[in-house]
N, C-alpha and C positions, 0 to 999 in steps of 0.2 A: 441510821445516821443520815442517808440520804433523803429519807422521807422527811425527816427533821428540817433538812436544808430547803427541799422543796416547799414546804410548809412554810417556812421563813420569807423565801422569795416570793411566794404568792401573796403573803402578808402585807410585805413591803410594796409590791405592785397594787394591790389593794389601796392601801393608805396613800400612795401617789396620786391614783386616780382621785381619791375622795378629796384631797388637798386640792388637786387642780379643778375639781368641781367647786369647790369653797371659794377659791380665788377667783374663778370666773363670776360668781355670784357677787362677791364683794366688787369686783370691777364694774358689772352691770349697774349694781346699786348705786355706786359714785357716778357713773355716767348719767344715770337717772337724775340724781341729785343736782349735778353740774348743768345738765340740760334745762332744767328749771329755772336757773338763774338768767338765762337769755332775756335780756329787756329788763331787768332788774337792776336796783342800784345795791352795791356791795361797799364794805368798808375793808381796805386791803392794807397789810402791813406795807408800807412804802414810805421812802423819803423822796421819790422823784414823781413829777408828774408833768405832762405835755399839755401845754395850753394852744389856743388857737388866736391868743392875744386878745385885743378890743375890750379888754376889760373883764374877760371871762371869770367868773368867781369860781373858786376852788374850795371845797368843803372836806374837813376831815376831823381827826381827834388825835389826841395825844395821850400815851398810855401812862398814867400815873400812880405808882405803888406807892404807899403810905403817906403820910402827911407832907403838903408840899408848903414851900415859902412861894415866891414869884414864880410863874411859869412864862416864859418867853419864847418865841416861834420867829426865826430867822427865815427870810425867803431870798434865795441866791439863785443866780443865773446860771447859765452851763460854763461860764468861764469862771464861776465861783466868788463873783462880785455880789456883794449884799444889794438887794433890790428894796426889801423892806423888813421892818422888825413890827411883829403884833405882841403887845404886852397883855398877857391872858390873867394876869394877878394869880391871887392864892386860889389852888383847887383843891376839891376833895379827891380822895383816892379814887381811880377808876378811868374812864375816857373822859377827858377834857376836850368838847367840841371846840373846832376852830371855823372860822372862814375867811379866806384871803379873797379879796376883791378884785385881783388881777391887775393892779396897779402897783406903781413904784411908790416911794417915800413921799414924793411931791404930787401925788395923786395922778400921775399920767399913765394911760394904759402900757402895760408892758407888751414888748414883740411878742409873736408866736415863737414856742421853743420849750425846752426841758427847764424846768426850775425844781430846786431842791429846797426840801424843809430841814432845819436843824432846830431841834426842841431841847430847851434845857430848863431845869427846876434849880432853885435856889434853896438848900436846907441849911439853916444856920450858917456856917461860912463856907459850905461845900456847894460847887455847881457841879450839877450831874446830866450827862447828855440823857435824853429818854426817847423811846421809839414814837413814829409817827404812823398815822394812817391816813390814807386817802380816800374819799367815796369816789366810786366811779361806776359808770354804766357797763353792764355787760353785754358785748354785742355778738359774742358767739363762744363755743366751747369747743376744744379740739380733744378728742380720746387718744390718747398715747398708746404705742405700741410695746410690745415686750416689756410690760411692766412699767412703762414711763409715767404713768399716772395721767390725769386729766390737767389740761393748761385752759387759762381762761382769757378770752381776747378782748381789750377794751381800747377804746380810740385813746383816752388819756393816759393810760398807763403801759399800754402795749400788752404785751403776753405777760403773764404770772401764773403760778401755781395754785391750783385749788385749795391746798395747804394755807395758802396766804390770807383766805377769806376770813376776816374776824367778824363780822355782822353781815347780816341780810337784811335789806329794807324791803317793804313792801310795794 
């Protein structure tokens, strides 16, 4: 009976060691992937962007599932005031690209700060909010401790999770 208990305890210990080694391997692989993003542009799930003003353009995409009617993107400032509305028309399912030129509805450059994108799709008589993504350049990556994962640092989006990356550009 004691031999069986020792055998079980030994097996559990070996399993824990193997799992720890596997976890370390996955973490190293994720760190390598994230490090390869430095200096590259990525498309990140986000509704917010930080601009330096002076007509800085912001590129992104809207996730559209299924057939759409008219697609509209509202740009709001930090206080929630409407800055500009972009009419994107009817879009196919998938990612519908957009570009905001960093100006308000009158064509004047906006002030530096944080801006929010609210996208909506009209289907029949229903209006649905849809997720937005923003294209940003990766400045650096931070390796988390104790299983926190990898975070990515970007000037226009700040810090975000590696899991939020939806597309990587060359």
